N, C-alpha and C positions, 0 to 999 in steps of 0.2 A: 504494500500500500504506500503510495506516494505521500510523504509528509507535506502538509500545507503550511503557509504562513498565516498568522492571525489576520482575520478580516473583521473589522469593527462592525460591519453591517450584517454579518452572517446570521446572528440570532434573530435580528429583525426580519430578515428574509425568510427564515425557517418558520417563524411565527405567522408571517403573512401567508405562507403555504397552508398552515394549519387552518387559518380562517377561510381560505379558499376551499379546502376539503370539507369543512363544516357547512359552507354555503351550498356546495353541490349536494351533499348529503340531505340538507334541509329541502332543497329543490326536489329531490327524488321523493321525499316524504310528502311534500305538497302535491306532487303529481299523483301519487297513490291515493291521497284523500280525494282528489278531483276525479279519480278513476280515468286518468289520462290514457291515451293509447300507448301501445308498446313501443312504438318508434321514439316517442318523446323520452320515455324512461330509458330506453336503450342508448340514446344519444348522451344522456347524463351518466349512465354507467360507463360508457366509453370515455367521457371526460374525466370521471372519477379515477378510472384506471390510469389514464395518462398523467394526471396531476399527482396521484399517489406514487407512481413509478418514478416520475421526475424528482419528486421530493425525496424519496428514499435514495436515489442515486446521488443527489446533491448532498444530502445529509451524510451519506457514507464517504463520499469523496472529499468533502470539506470539513465536516465536524469530527467524525470518528477518526479520520486519518490524522488530524491535528492533535486531538486529545490523546490518542494512543501513542503518538510520538512524544508529547509533553510528559505524559505519565508513565513512560515505558519502564522507569525504575521503581514505581510505586505499585507494588503487587496488588494491594487492596483496590486502588482506583482502576487499575488495568483489569482486574477481575470484574469489577462493577461495569466497566465499559463493555467488556466482552459479553457479559450477561445481557446488558441492555441491547447490544447489537443483535445478539442471537434471538432475544425475545421479539425484537422488531421484525426480524426476518420471518419468524413464525406468523406474526400478525399479518404481515403483508402477503405471505403465501395464502393464508386463509381468505383474506379479502379478495385477492386476485382470482382464486378458484371460484369464489362466490360470484364475482362479476362475470367471469367466463361462462359459468353454468347458466346464469339467468339472463345472459345476453342472447340466448337461443329462444326464439319465439315460443316453440312448443313447450319447452321446459317452464318458461315464465307463465304461460297460460294455465298449464296443468298444475303448477305448484305456486300459485300467486300468494296463497296464505303463508306457505313456508318462506317465500321470498320476503314478505313483510316481517315475519318473525326473525329471520336471520339478519335482515337489514338493521333491525332495531338492536340486535345483539352486537353487530359490528359497530353500530353507532356508540353503544355503551363502551365497548373496548377502545374505540377511537378517543372518546372523551377521557377515559382513564389514562391512556397512553400519552396523549397531548399534555395532560396535567403532570404526569411523571417527567416528560421531557422538559417542559417549561419550568418546572419547580425544582427538579433535581439534576437532570443531565446537563441542561444548558448552563447552569450555574458553574459547572466546571470549566466552561469556556471563558468566562469573564475574568 
């Protein structure tokens, strides 16, 4: 992993991504309440996938590479960082599988109730993870 220099705007940019993810998530929920057509929901799922993937790539290449380099001699912090990185990877894998699964019309129509239930669970996990990142992980960067 390439070590990065400190970027005073990084945390602000990452938090902006979080707000964008929440906005897309909220838009999907609103479309479900309005019983919108599949294409509208699919477009937002595609957008969610792109924004989430870009955020994770950016976070990995900028934040984690910097922090792991800075704390390479601090076993406790490095262990914390590796755990946070691994946990985020698992969350993203679940979210991307969910998006891929429900981006298929037949699956969405047949399992709309499951879609809503899983979407809410993903939203809960997203809220928890963003709280963790902004309150614990990002403080290591400053």
